[in-house]
Biopython code that builds the backbone (N, CA, C, O; Angstrom):
import numpy as np
from Bio.PDB.StructureBuilder import StructureBuilder

atoms = [
    (1, "UNK", "N", (91.710, 194.768, 98.706)),
    (1, "UNK", "CA", (91.676, 193.667, 99.643)),
    (1, "UNK", "C", (92.785, 192.675, 99.287)),
    (1, "UNK", "O", (92.995, 192.360, 98.116)),
    (2, "UNK", "N", (93.470, 192.202, 100.282)),
    (2, "UNK", "CA", (94.562, 191.258, 100.074)),
    (2, "UNK", "C", (93.972, 189.869, 99.837)),
    (2, "UNK", "O", (93.089, 189.428, 100.573)),
    (3, "UNK", "N", (94.462, 189.189, 98.815)),
    (3, "UNK", "CA", (93.966, 187.864, 98.469)),
    (3, "UNK", "C", (94.763, 186.776, 99.193)),
    (3, "UNK", "O", (95.820, 187.041, 99.766)),
    (4, "UNK", "N", (94.238, 185.552, 99.158)),
    (4, "UNK", "CA", (94.845, 184.419, 99.854)),
    (4, "UNK", "C", (96.283, 184.139, 99.415)),
    (4, "UNK", "O", (97.126, 183.915, 100.284)),
    (5, "UNK", "N", (96.616, 184.140, 98.114)),
    (5, "UNK", "CA", (98.015, 183.865, 97.742)),
    (5, "UNK", "C", (99.021, 184.841, 98.351)),
    (5, "UNK", "O", (100.159, 184.460, 98.625)),
    (6, "UNK", "N", (98.622, 186.077, 98.565)),
    (6, "UNK", "CA", (99.534, 187.040, 99.196)),
    (6, "UNK", "C", (99.848, 186.629, 100.629)),
    (6, "UNK", "O", (100.998, 186.698, 101.063)),
    (7, "UNK", "N", (98.824, 186.204, 101.359)),
    (7, "UNK", "CA", (99.052, 185.727, 102.720)),
    (7, "UNK", "C", (99.945, 184.491, 102.728)),
    (7, "UNK", "O", (100.823, 184.359, 103.581)),
    (8, "UNK", "N", (99.721, 183.591, 101.784)),
    (8, "UNK", "CA", (100.515, 182.365, 101.732)),
    (8, "UNK", "C", (101.972, 182.652, 101.384)),
    (8, "UNK", "O", (102.872, 181.996, 101.906)),
    (9, "UNK", "N", (102.210, 183.617, 100.515)),
    (9, "UNK", "CA", (103.587, 183.985, 100.170)),
    (9, "UNK", "C", (104.288, 184.609, 101.374)),
    (9, "UNK", "O", (105.437, 184.276, 101.664)),
    (10, "UNK", "N", (103.611, 185.501, 102.068)),
    (10, "UNK", "CA", (104.194, 186.118, 103.266)),
    (10, "UNK", "C", (104.469, 185.056, 104.323)),
    (10, "UNK", "O", (105.515, 185.075, 104.973)),
    (11, "UNK", "N", (103.536, 184.136, 104.492)),
    (11, "UNK", "CA", (103.714, 183.068, 105.465)),
    (11, "UNK", "C", (104.888, 182.168, 105.089)),
    (11, "UNK", "O", (105.645, 181.745, 105.962)),
    (12, "UNK", "N", (105.046, 181.875, 103.809)),
    (12, "UNK", "CA", (106.171, 181.050, 103.366)),
    (12, "UNK", "C", (107.497, 181.756, 103.598)),
    (12, "UNK", "O", (108.484, 181.116, 103.961)),
    (13, "UNK", "N", (107.531, 183.060, 103.394)),
    (13, "UNK", "CA", (108.758, 183.825, 103.639)),
    (13, "UNK", "C", (109.109, 183.807, 105.124)),
    (13, "UNK", "O", (110.267, 183.601, 105.487)),
    (14, "UNK", "N", (108.118, 184.022, 105.978)),
    (14, "UNK", "CA", (108.362, 184.012, 107.429)),
    (14, "UNK", "C", (108.790, 182.618, 107.882)),
    (14, "UNK", "O", (109.679, 182.485, 108.724)),
    (15, "UNK", "N", (108.158, 181.573, 107.326)),
    (15, "UNK", "CA", (108.525, 180.197, 107.666)),
    (15, "UNK", "C", (109.968, 179.909, 107.257)),
    (15, "UNK", "O", (110.722, 179.301, 108.018)),
    (16, "UNK", "N", (110.352, 180.341, 106.061)),
    (16, "UNK", "CA", (111.713, 180.127, 105.584)),
    (16, "UNK", "C", (112.725, 180.878, 106.445)),
    (16, "UNK", "O", (113.796, 180.350, 106.746)),
    (17, "UNK", "N", (112.394, 182.098, 106.839)),
    (17, "UNK", "CA", (113.279, 182.843, 107.743)),
    (17, "UNK", "C", (113.447, 182.114, 109.075)),
    (17, "UNK", "O", (114.541, 182.085, 109.639)),
    (18, "UNK", "N", (112.363, 181.530, 109.571)),
    (18, "UNK", "CA", (112.443, 180.765, 110.810)),
    (18, "UNK", "C", (113.330, 179.541, 110.676)),
    (18, "UNK", "O", (114.117, 179.242, 111.574)),
    (19, "UNK", "N", (113.207, 178.826, 109.557)),
    (19, "UNK", "CA", (114.051, 177.646, 109.327)),
    (19, "UNK", "C", (115.517, 178.048, 109.235)),
    (19, "UNK", "O", (116.372, 177.409, 109.849)),
    (20, "UNK", "N", (115.819, 179.102, 108.472)),
    (20, "UNK", "CA", (117.202, 179.556, 108.364)),
    (20, "UNK", "C", (117.745, 180.028, 109.709)),
    (20, "UNK", "O", (118.918, 179.812, 110.015)),
    (21, "UNK", "N", (116.907, 180.666, 110.505)),
    (21, "UNK", "CA", (117.344, 181.112, 111.827)),
    (21, "UNK", "C", (117.701, 179.920, 112.702)),
    (21, "UNK", "O", (118.712, 179.946, 113.404)),
    (22, "UNK", "N", (116.884, 178.882, 112.667)),
    (22, "UNK", "CA", (117.166, 177.685, 113.462)),
    (22, "UNK", "C", (118.446, 177.010, 112.990)),
    (22, "UNK", "O", (119.248, 176.559, 113.808)),
    (23, "UNK", "N", (118.642, 176.937, 111.688)),
    (23, "UNK", "CA", (119.796, 176.219, 111.154)),
    (23, "UNK", "C", (121.116, 176.952, 111.364)),
    (23, "UNK", "O", (122.147, 176.308, 111.560)),
    (24, "UNK", "N", (121.107, 178.280, 111.327)),
    (24, "UNK", "CA", (122.362, 179.013, 111.322)),
    (24, "UNK", "C", (122.719, 179.710, 112.625)),
    (24, "UNK", "O", (123.831, 180.221, 112.752)),
    (25, "UNK", "N", (121.833, 179.747, 113.578)),
    (25, "UNK", "CA", (122.156, 180.392, 114.852)),
    (25, "UNK", "C", (122.784, 179.377, 115.804)),
    (25, "UNK", "O", (122.356, 178.225, 115.873)),
    (26, "UNK", "N", (123.779, 179.810, 116.518)),
    (26, "UNK", "CA", (124.394, 178.994, 117.564)),
    (26, "UNK", "C", (123.885, 179.402, 118.941)),
    (26, "UNK", "O", (124.106, 178.708, 119.934)),
    (27, "UNK", "N", (123.205, 180.531, 118.978)),
    (27, "UNK", "CA", (122.691, 181.087, 120.215)),
    (27, "UNK", "C", (121.315, 180.480, 120.504)),
    (27, "UNK", "O", (120.473, 180.417, 119.608)),
    (28, "UNK", "N", (121.079, 180.042, 121.722)),
    (28, "UNK", "CA", (119.814, 179.402, 122.075)),
    (28, "UNK", "C", (118.633, 180.359, 121.949)),
    (28, "UNK", "O", (117.540, 179.941, 121.564)),
    (29, "UNK", "N", (118.834, 181.622, 122.264)),
    (29, "UNK", "CA", (117.746, 182.596, 122.141)),
    (29, "UNK", "C", (117.410, 182.821, 120.668)),
    (29, "UNK", "O", (116.239, 182.981, 120.324)),
    (30, "UNK", "N", (118.399, 182.835, 119.810)),
    (30, "UNK", "CA", (118.162, 182.969, 118.375)),
    (30, "UNK", "C", (117.384, 181.794, 117.815)),
    (30, "UNK", "O", (116.504, 181.974, 116.973)),
    (31, "UNK", "N", (117.698, 180.601, 118.274)),
    (31, "UNK", "CA", (116.960, 179.412, 117.843)),
    (31, "UNK", "C", (115.518, 179.491, 118.315)),
    (31, "UNK", "O", (114.601, 179.139, 117.574)),
    (32, "UNK", "N", (115.314, 179.946, 119.530)),
    (32, "UNK", "CA", (113.955, 180.117, 120.047)),
    (32, "UNK", "C", (113.181, 181.136, 119.210)),
    (32, "UNK", "O", (111.990, 180.953, 118.959)),
    (33, "UNK", "N", (113.843, 182.194, 118.783)),
    (33, "UNK", "CA", (113.185, 183.177, 117.920)),
    (33, "UNK", "C", (112.799, 182.556, 116.581)),
    (33, "UNK", "O", (111.752, 182.890, 116.027)),
    (34, "UNK", "N", (113.626, 181.661, 116.059)),
    (34, "UNK", "CA", (113.297, 180.966, 114.817)),
    (34, "UNK", "C", (112.070, 180.084, 114.963)),
    (34, "UNK", "O", (111.230, 180.029, 114.065)),
    (35, "UNK", "N", (111.967, 179.398, 116.086)),
    (35, "UNK", "CA", (110.787, 178.565, 116.345)),
    (35, "UNK", "C", (109.540, 179.431, 116.435)),
    (35, "UNK", "O", (108.483, 179.056, 115.930)),
    (36, "UNK", "N", (109.659, 180.576, 117.069)),
    (36, "UNK", "CA", (108.509, 181.478, 117.175)),
    (36, "UNK", "C", (108.103, 182.023, 115.800)),
    (36, "UNK", "O", (106.913, 182.203, 115.538)),
    (37, "UNK", "N", (109.067, 182.285, 114.932)),
    (37, "UNK", "CA", (108.735, 182.714, 113.569)),
    (37, "UNK", "C", (107.947, 181.638, 112.828)),
    (37, "UNK", "O", (106.989, 181.941, 112.116)),
    (38, "UNK", "N", (108.349, 180.393, 112.998)),
    (38, "UNK", "CA", (107.634, 179.292, 112.347)),
    (38, "UNK", "C", (106.212, 179.195, 112.872)),
    (38, "UNK", "O", (105.273, 179.026, 112.094)),
    (39, "UNK", "N", (106.046, 179.299, 114.176)),
    (39, "UNK", "CA", (104.697, 179.224, 114.742)),
    (39, "UNK", "C", (103.826, 180.394, 114.284)),
    (39, "UNK", "O", (102.628, 180.222, 114.063)),
    (40, "UNK", "N", (104.415, 181.573, 114.141)),
    (40, "UNK", "CA", (103.642, 182.718, 113.647)),
    (40, "UNK", "C", (103.243, 182.546, 112.185)),
    (40, "UNK", "O", (102.164, 182.985, 111.786)),
    (41, "UNK", "N", (104.089, 181.920, 111.392)),
    (41, "UNK", "CA", (103.698, 181.674, 110.000)),
    (41, "UNK", "C", (102.561, 180.665, 109.919)),
    (41, "UNK", "O", (101.692, 180.775, 109.054)),
    (42, "UNK", "N", (102.563, 179.692, 110.808)),
    (42, "UNK", "CA", (101.450, 178.734, 110.859)),
    (42, "UNK", "C", (100.164, 179.447, 111.268)),
    (42, "UNK", "O", (99.099, 179.177, 110.713)),
    (43, "UNK", "N", (100.260, 180.350, 112.230)),
    (43, "UNK", "CA", (99.084, 181.137, 112.631)),
    (43, "UNK", "C", (98.533, 181.945, 111.468)),
    (43, "UNK", "O", (97.321, 182.002, 111.263)),
    (44, "UNK", "N", (99.415, 182.561, 110.716)),
    (44, "UNK", "CA", (98.974, 183.341, 109.563)),
    (44, "UNK", "C", (98.249, 182.460, 108.548)),
    (44, "UNK", "O", (97.244, 182.875, 107.972)),
    (45, "UNK", "N", (98.753, 181.252, 108.330)),
    (45, "UNK", "CA", (98.075, 180.324, 107.421)),
    (45, "UNK", "C", (96.691, 179.948, 107.927)),
    (45, "UNK", "O", (95.729, 179.952, 107.158)),
    (46, "UNK", "N", (96.578, 179.626, 109.202)),
    (46, "UNK", "CA", (95.276, 179.246, 109.759)),
    (46, "UNK", "C", (94.259, 180.376, 109.614)),
    (46, "UNK", "O", (93.117, 180.146, 109.216)),
    (47, "UNK", "N", (94.679, 181.580, 109.936)),
    (47, "UNK", "CA", (93.745, 182.704, 109.872)),
    (47, "UNK", "C", (93.380, 183.030, 108.425)),
    (47, "UNK", "O", (92.226, 183.350, 108.138)),
    (48, "UNK", "N", (94.347, 182.953, 107.515)),
    (48, "UNK", "CA", (94.057, 183.231, 106.101)),
    (48, "UNK", "C", (93.101, 182.195, 105.524)),
    (48, "UNK", "O", (92.161, 182.549, 104.813)),
    (49, "UNK", "N", (93.331, 180.926, 105.822)),
    (49, "UNK", "CA", (92.435, 179.896, 105.304)),
    (49, "UNK", "C", (91.056, 179.981, 105.939)),
    (49, "UNK", "O", (90.056, 179.687, 105.285)),
    (50, "UNK", "N", (90.991, 180.374, 107.190)),
    (50, "UNK", "CA", (89.681, 180.516, 107.834)),
    (50, "UNK", "C", (88.879, 181.645, 107.195)),
    (50, "UNK", "O", (87.652, 181.583, 107.131)),
    (51, "UNK", "N", (89.576, 182.672, 106.725)),
    (51, "UNK", "CA", (88.865, 183.794, 106.109)),
    (51, "UNK", "C", (88.436, 183.498, 104.676)),
    (51, "UNK", "O", (87.317, 183.831, 104.285)),
    (52, "UNK", "N", (89.305, 182.883, 103.897)),
    (52, "UNK", "CA", (89.052, 182.747, 102.470)),
    (52, "UNK", "C", (88.490, 181.390, 102.047)),
    (52, "UNK", "O", (87.895, 181.291, 100.974)),
    (53, "UNK", "N", (88.658, 180.355, 102.847)),
    (53, "UNK", "CA", (88.186, 179.022, 102.485)),
    (53, "UNK", "C", (87.242, 178.549, 103.576)),
    (53, "UNK", "O", (87.572, 178.615, 104.761)),
    (54, "UNK", "N", (86.091, 178.081, 103.189)),
    (54, "UNK", "CA", (85.123, 177.583, 104.164)),
    (54, "UNK", "C", (85.410, 176.104, 104.429)),
    (54, "UNK", "O", (84.855, 175.223, 103.773)),
    (55, "UNK", "N", (86.291, 175.850, 105.404)),
    (55, "UNK", "CA", (86.687, 174.475, 105.703)),
    (55, "UNK", "C", (85.979, 173.921, 106.928)),
    (55, "UNK", "O", (86.155, 172.748, 107.258)),
    (56, "UNK", "N", (85.200, 174.718, 107.594)),
    (56, "UNK", "CA", (84.421, 174.237, 108.723)),
    (56, "UNK", "C", (85.114, 174.320, 110.070)),
    (56, "UNK", "O", (84.504, 174.009, 111.093)),
    (57, "UNK", "N", (86.388, 174.735, 110.096)),
    (57, "UNK", "CA", (87.050, 174.914, 111.389)),
    (57, "UNK", "C", (87.243, 176.400, 111.623)),
    (57, "UNK", "O", (87.293, 177.198, 110.687)),
    (58, "UNK", "N", (87.346, 176.739, 112.856)),
    (58, "UNK", "CA", (87.524, 178.136, 113.216)),
    (58, "UNK", "C", (89.024, 178.428, 113.309)),
    (58, "UNK", "O", (89.676, 178.043, 114.280)),
    (59, "UNK", "N", (89.562, 179.103, 112.305)),
    (59, "UNK", "CA", (90.996, 179.376, 112.252)),
    (59, "UNK", "C", (91.480, 180.266, 113.371)),
    (59, "UNK", "O", (92.605, 180.114, 113.848)),
    (60, "UNK", "N", (90.633, 181.203, 113.799)),
    (60, "UNK", "CA", (91.029, 182.088, 114.888)),
    (60, "UNK", "C", (91.188, 181.309, 116.190)),
    (60, "UNK", "O", (92.087, 181.596, 116.981)),
    (61, "UNK", "N", (90.332, 180.341, 116.410)),
    (61, "UNK", "CA", (90.415, 179.527, 117.621)),
    (61, "UNK", "C", (91.695, 178.702, 117.628)),
    (61, "UNK", "O", (92.371, 178.603, 118.653)),
    (62, "UNK", "N", (92.025, 178.114, 116.492)),
    (62, "UNK", "CA", (93.257, 177.340, 116.389)),
    (62, "UNK", "C", (94.471, 178.255, 116.560)),
    (62, "UNK", "O", (95.451, 177.863, 117.193)),
    (63, "UNK", "N", (94.418, 179.459, 116.008)),
    (63, "UNK", "CA", (95.526, 180.402, 116.140)),
    (63, "UNK", "C", (95.734, 180.815, 117.596)),
    (63, "UNK", "O", (96.872, 180.928, 118.052)),
    (64, "UNK", "N", (94.652, 181.039, 118.319)),
    (64, "UNK", "CA", (94.772, 181.378, 119.744)),
    (64, "UNK", "C", (95.379, 180.213, 120.517)),
    (64, "UNK", "O", (96.199, 180.423, 121.410)),
    (65, "UNK", "N", (94.983, 178.987, 120.181)),
    (65, "UNK", "CA", (95.564, 177.811, 120.829)),
    (65, "UNK", "C", (97.063, 177.728, 120.542)),
    (65, "UNK", "O", (97.844, 177.406, 121.437)),
    (66, "UNK", "N", (97.470, 178.014, 119.310)),
    (66, "UNK", "CA", (98.890, 177.974, 118.965)),
    (66, "UNK", "C", (99.654, 179.081, 119.691)),
    (66, "UNK", "O", (100.795, 178.871, 120.102)),
    (67, "UNK", "N", (99.046, 180.247, 119.851)),
    (67, "UNK", "CA", (99.693, 181.333, 120.599)),
    (67, "UNK", "C", (99.905, 180.927, 122.053)),
    (67, "UNK", "O", (100.963, 181.189, 122.626)),
    (68, "UNK", "N", (98.906, 180.293, 122.647)),
    (68, "UNK", "CA", (99.040, 179.818, 124.033)),
    (68, "UNK", "C", (100.127, 178.758, 124.122)),
    (68, "UNK", "O", (100.936, 178.770, 125.050)),
    (69, "UNK", "N", (100.148, 177.842, 123.162)),
    (69, "UNK", "CA", (101.173, 176.806, 123.128)),
    (69, "UNK", "C", (102.565, 177.413, 122.956)),
    (69, "UNK", "O", (103.518, 176.966, 123.594)),
    (70, "UNK", "N", (102.687, 178.421, 122.104)),
    (70, "UNK", "CA", (103.978, 179.073, 121.881)),
    (70, "UNK", "C", (104.447, 179.818, 123.126)),
    (70, "UNK", "O", (105.642, 179.844, 123.421)),
    (71, "UNK", "N", (103.522, 180.417, 123.851)),
    (71, "UNK", "CA", (103.903, 181.127, 125.080)),
    (71, "UNK", "C", (104.429, 180.153, 126.125)),
    (71, "UNK", "O", (105.430, 180.431, 126.785)),
    (72, "UNK", "N", (103.766, 179.018, 126.278)),
    (72, "UNK", "CA", (104.247, 178.034, 127.252)),
    (72, "UNK", "C", (105.567, 177.427, 126.794)),
    (72, "UNK", "O", (106.444, 177.165, 127.617)),
    (73, "UNK", "N", (105.719, 177.203, 125.500)),
    (73, "UNK", "CA", (106.975, 176.678, 124.968)),
    (73, "UNK", "C", (108.106, 177.675, 125.184)),
    (73, "UNK", "O", (109.220, 177.279, 125.525)),
    (74, "UNK", "N", (107.837, 178.948, 124.993)),
    (74, "UNK", "CA", (108.859, 179.973, 125.202)),
    (74, "UNK", "C", (109.262, 180.065, 126.671)),
    (74, "UNK", "O", (110.440, 180.244, 126.980)),
    (75, "UNK", "N", (108.302, 179.945, 127.567)),
    (75, "UNK", "CA", (108.615, 180.003, 128.999)),
    (75, "UNK", "C", (109.503, 178.833, 129.409)),
    (75, "UNK", "O", (110.470, 179.014, 130.149)),
    (76, "UNK", "N", (109.179, 177.641, 128.932)),
    (76, "UNK", "CA", (109.989, 176.468, 129.267)),
    (76, "UNK", "C", (111.375, 176.577, 128.636)),
    (76, "UNK", "O", (112.378, 176.273, 129.282)),
    (77, "UNK", "N", (111.434, 177.009, 127.381)),
    (77, "UNK", "CA", (112.721, 177.137, 126.707)),
    (77, "UNK", "C", (113.598, 178.192, 127.375)),
    (77, "UNK", "O", (114.802, 177.988, 127.524)),
    (78, "UNK", "N", (113.011, 179.310, 127.775)),
    (78, "UNK", "CA", (113.801, 180.338, 128.462)),
    (78, "UNK", "C", (114.292, 179.857, 129.819)),
    (78, "UNK", "O", (115.380, 180.238, 130.249)),
    (79, "UNK", "N", (113.510, 179.026, 130.499)),
    (79, "UNK", "CA", (113.972, 178.446, 131.763)),
    (79, "UNK", "C", (115.158, 177.511, 131.524)),
    (79, "UNK", "O", (116.111, 177.504, 132.304)),
    (80, "UNK", "N", (115.102, 176.732, 130.462)),
    (80, "UNK", "CA", (116.222, 175.848, 130.129)),
    (80, "UNK", "C", (117.449, 176.666, 129.738)),
    (80, "UNK", "O", (118.567, 176.332, 130.132)),
    (81, "UNK", "N", (117.252, 177.727, 128.972)),
    (81, "UNK", "CA", (118.367, 178.590, 128.572)),
    (81, "UNK", "C", (118.990, 179.262, 129.792)),
    (81, "UNK", "O", (120.213, 179.374, 129.878)),
    (82, "UNK", "N", (118.168, 179.708, 130.729)),
    (82, "UNK", "CA", (118.683, 180.318, 131.954)),
    (82, "UNK", "C", (119.478, 179.305, 132.768)),
    (82, "UNK", "O", (120.522, 179.640, 133.328)),
    (83, "UNK", "N", (118.996, 178.075, 132.836)),
    (83, "UNK", "CA", (119.724, 177.016, 133.533)),
    (83, "UNK", "C", (121.062, 176.735, 132.847)),
    (83, "UNK", "O", (122.078, 176.542, 133.513)),
    (84, "UNK", "N", (121.055, 176.714, 131.524)),
    (84, "UNK", "CA", (122.289, 176.515, 130.770)),
    (84, "UNK", "C", (123.269, 177.655, 131.030)),
    (84, "UNK", "O", (124.468, 177.420, 131.185)),
    (85, "UNK", "N", (122.773, 178.872, 131.078)),
    (85, "UNK", "CA", (123.647, 180.018, 131.320)),
    (85, "UNK", "C", (124.235, 179.983, 132.732)),
    (85, "UNK", "O", (125.406, 180.306, 132.930)),
    (86, "UNK", "N", (123.426, 179.595, 133.700)),
    (86, "UNK", "CA", (123.941, 179.517, 135.076)),
    (86, "UNK", "C", (124.998, 178.432, 135.215)),
    (86, "UNK", "O", (125.963, 178.590, 135.963)),
    (87, "UNK", "N", (124.815, 177.329, 134.492)),
    (87, "UNK", "CA", (125.747, 176.207, 134.599)),
    (87, "UNK", "C", (127.042, 176.450, 133.825)),
    (87, "UNK", "O", (128.128, 176.173, 134.332)),
    (88, "UNK", "N", (126.932, 176.964, 132.603)),
    (88, "UNK", "CA", (128.086, 177.081, 131.715)),
    (88, "UNK", "C", (128.521, 178.511, 131.408)),
    (88, "UNK", "O", (129.554, 178.704, 130.768)),
    (89, "UNK", "N", (127.776, 179.504, 131.837)),
    (89, "UNK", "CA", (128.055, 180.921, 131.577)),
    (89, "UNK", "C", (128.061, 181.240, 130.083)),
    (89, "UNK", "O", (128.738, 182.169, 129.643)),
    (90, "UNK", "N", (127.309, 180.470, 129.314)),
    (90, "UNK", "CA", (127.141, 180.721, 127.884)),
    (90, "UNK", "C", (125.803, 180.139, 127.442)),
    (90, "UNK", "O", (125.269, 179.227, 128.072)),
    (91, "UNK", "N", (125.272, 180.681, 126.350)),
    (91, "UNK", "CA", (124.041, 180.112, 125.800)),
    (91, "UNK", "C", (124.290, 179.561, 124.400)),
    (91, "UNK", "O", (123.371, 179.472, 123.586)),
    (92, "UNK", "N", (125.542, 179.194, 124.130)),
    (92, "UNK", "CA", (125.909, 178.581, 122.861)),
    (92, "UNK", "C", (125.442, 177.128, 122.866)),
    (92, "UNK", "O", (125.813, 176.354, 123.748)),
    (93, "UNK", "N", (124.630, 176.766, 121.882)),
    (93, "UNK", "CA", (124.042, 175.426, 121.884)),
    (93, "UNK", "C", (125.034, 174.351, 121.474)),
    (93, "UNK", "O", (124.757, 173.166, 121.659)),
    (94, "UNK", "N", (126.181, 174.729, 120.922)),
    (94, "UNK", "CA", (127.177, 173.716, 120.576)),
    (94, "UNK", "C", (127.837, 173.137, 121.818)),
    (94, "UNK", "O", (128.472, 172.084, 121.748)),
    (95, "UNK", "N", (127.697, 173.810, 122.946)),
    (95, "UNK", "CA", (128.298, 173.331, 124.192)),
    (95, "UNK", "C", (127.330, 172.513, 125.035)),
    (95, "UNK", "O", (127.660, 172.151, 126.164)),
    (96, "UNK", "N", (126.157, 172.216, 124.518)),
    (96, "UNK", "CA", (125.159, 171.478, 125.295)),
    (96, "UNK", "C", (125.615, 170.049, 125.539)),
    (96, "UNK", "O", (125.257, 169.463, 126.560)),
    (97, "UNK", "N", (126.396, 169.470, 124.630)),
    (97, "UNK", "CA", (126.887, 168.108, 124.817)),
    (97, "UNK", "C", (127.740, 167.983, 126.073)),
    (97, "UNK", "O", (127.832, 166.901, 126.653)),
    (98, "UNK", "N", (128.359, 169.067, 126.495)),
    (98, "UNK", "CA", (129.179, 169.033, 127.696)),
    (98, "UNK", "C", (128.344, 168.875, 128.960)),
    (98, "UNK", "O", (128.881, 168.510, 130.005)),
    (99, "UNK", "N", (127.046, 169.142, 128.887)),
    (99, "UNK", "CA", (126.199, 169.026, 130.072)),
    (99, "UNK", "C", (125.922, 167.577, 130.435)),
    (99, "UNK", "O", (125.395, 167.308, 131.514)),
    (100, "UNK", "N", (126.266, 166.628, 129.553)),
    (100, "UNK", "CA", (126.049, 165.215, 129.841)),
    (100, "UNK", "C", (126.922, 164.746, 130.994)),
    (100, "UNK", "O", (126.552, 163.836, 131.735)),
    (101, "UNK", "N", (128.078, 165.370, 131.139)),
    (101, "UNK", "CA", (129.027, 164.951, 132.189)),
    (101, "UNK", "C", (128.592, 165.374, 133.560)),
    (101, "UNK", "O", (129.284, 165.096, 134.540)),
]
sb = StructureBuilder()
sb.init_structure("model")
sb.init_model(0)
sb.init_chain("A")
sb.init_seg("    ")
for serial, (resi, resn, name, xyz) in enumerate(atoms, 1):
    if name == "N":
        sb.init_residue(resn, " ", resi, " ")
    sb.init_atom(name, np.array(xyz, "f"), 0.0, 1.0, " ", f" {name:<3s}", serial, name[0])
structure = sb.get_structure()
């Protein structure tokens, strides 16, 4: 049986990968993938703590709420990325400042 520290280490690795993806990608879709990695690591933490620690909250319920929130966030972000692509023919986030004009 996998113990709680193993889940926390895996979650920390996924969270770190998400942070590095956000920091080093110039592509809007890549940044969105980094945000999704971070949200998935948070889900893993909630479910692991709900299983191994009796804290009185239902971790699965919170994880489902975060999944729903991530899906709506992804839909809105993809709509913004599509709008950016139609306007500028690129999804490079360094060119977003040009949209102010």
